[in-house]
Each structure stands twice: as C-alpha cells, then as structure tokens.
N, C-alpha and C positions, 0 to 999 in steps of 0.2 A: 314738686313744682306743678303749678296749675297750668293746664294747656287746653283751653276750650277751643274747639274748631268745628267747622261745618255749619249747616244751616237747616231749618226746617220751618214750616209754616204750620200754625195751629189756629184753632178758633178761641177767641177771648170769650169766656163766659159772662153771664149777667153781673157777676160780682167783681169783674176785673181781674179774673184769675186765668193763668195760661199754663198749660202742662209744660213742664220742665223736660227738654228732650233727653230721652233715655241714654242715647249715646254720650251726652254731655255729663249726666249724673255721675258717671265713673270718675270724672275729673274734679268733682266737688271734694275739696280737702275734708278729712274728718275733723280737723280743727275748727271748721266753719261751723260745725253743729247744725247743718242745714239751714244757716241764716245767711242772708244777703243784704247788703246796703244797695237800695235801689235809689237812683238819683237821675237827675237830667244829665243826658249825654250830649254829645256834639252832633251836628248835622241833622237835628230833629229826630233823635232816637232816645231811648232810655237805656242807662247802664245798670248793670247788677253785678256787684262784686262780692265774692265770698267774704264773710265777715273777717276771717283771719287775713285775708289779702288787704282789705281796707285798713284794718287795725295796723298791720306790720309795715305796710308800704306807704299808703296814702296819708293816714293820720300823721306818720312821721313827717311826711313832706308838708302837710298843712301847718303842722306845728312850728315848723322851720320858717314860715312866712311872717313878715313884719306887718302886725296889725296896725302900725301907725302909718303905713304906706297905703295910700288910697286905692290903688289897683289890687294890691294883696287883700285888703279888707273887703272890697266889692267882690273879688273873685270867692273869698271864703263864704260870704253871705250867700252869694248866688248858688254856690255848690251845695252848701250846708242846709240851706232852707228847703231844698227839694229832697234832701236825703231822708230815707226812712229804712229801718231794719224790718225785713220780712222773712218769715220762716216758711220753708216748704211744708205744705200740708201732707197728711197721710197719703194723698193721691198724687203726691209729687207735683203739685201746682204751686206757682208763685203768684201773690197778688201784686198787681201794679196799681199804685195810688191814682185816683181819678184825674188829679191835676196833671200828673205825669203822662197818662193816656191822652189827655187833651193836647198837651205840649206837642206830643209826637204824632198827633192826628191818627192814632190807633183806634180803629172801630171795627168790630167783626173778626177779622183775621190779624195775625200777628206772625211777623217773620222774626225767627229767633236765630241770631248769628254768634257764633264762638269767636272771641277776639283774645286769644291767649289767656290773660288774667281776669277777663270778665266776660259777660254775655251782653249782647245789644239786642233790644227789642225794637222793632221797626213796624210802621204801617207798610204792608208790601207795596203800596202804590208810591208812597213817599221814598221807599228805597229804590224803586225802579227810576223815579225822577232823579234822585241822587246819581245813580250809575250813569244814566244817560246824559247827565249834564256835563260830564267830563268830555273835554275836547281831545284828551290824549288816549291812546290806546293802552290796553293792558301791558303790552310789550314796552311801550315808551315809559311807563311808570315803573316797571320792573327795573329797566336800565338805570333810570335815575336813583331809585332806592337801593338797589343791590350791588351797584358797581362801586368800587373804592377809586377815589381819585388818585392818579399816579403822581408821585412826588419827583 
C-alpha cells in the first residue's frame, strides 16, 4: 500500500526538475519502476502518481467513464492532455513539464506534499494562499470529515 505523507520544500532546477523527498522514496512501490504520471492537480497544484497506482486505480476508473457523456469526455480530455510519464533520474529528481509548472505558478521553490497515493507539487506562495483562504479552522474541518453521523 502506498502512503506518501509529510512535506518538504526544494529548489526547482533550470530544467524543471525537483528532488524527490528521501522520506517519501521508501513509499514508492517497486512495481512503479521509479515512473510517475505527472498531471494537472486540483487547487493549482501538480499531482504525481506512481505508475502502478495510476494503472491499477485511475486508469480503471477512467475506462469506466462514458465518453458519450459530455462531462465525462471533457474531464478525460482535461486530465489526460496534461498527463505525462516521468522517471526518477539517478539523482532521485523528477521532471515537471513546463506547462504544469506554469499552471501551478511554480518558480524557484517547490513545496512537495505527500497525499496518500500521490505527491503534490505546489508553489509555496500558492499553498499558503490556499491554506489562508479557508474560513474554517483545522479542528472544524477535522470534525466534519472524521465524525460519523449518528443514525
């Protein structure tokens, strides 16, 4: 089971590569062969899924969508047009395509966040804006998400 967690901030090099956090490397499944699908994320970040997770979980979900439904078709186009396979290099760096860096506003520094089955890449400034835009406290969100309604 893949379980990425934690966060670190790194410097993006001139070629759009970022160091993969050492503490997250141990969670990369051997079945992924150091290959990730990097794609447009939500909330102005970039997602990176280990190849085996993408194939086993998400490709199956995508194949179940009805391409004759306009919303399904639009979602598939938007998701897949941004998706690229990237392999960790020998220095444990992953490349992020230029278009995705621009989408996420990533320049210079990159905030890397573990999100269970994938990694998120953020502009540190964009991430702080995202966090500060919430009108709810951490405790309020935890209560909404983690409590079970009583029947």
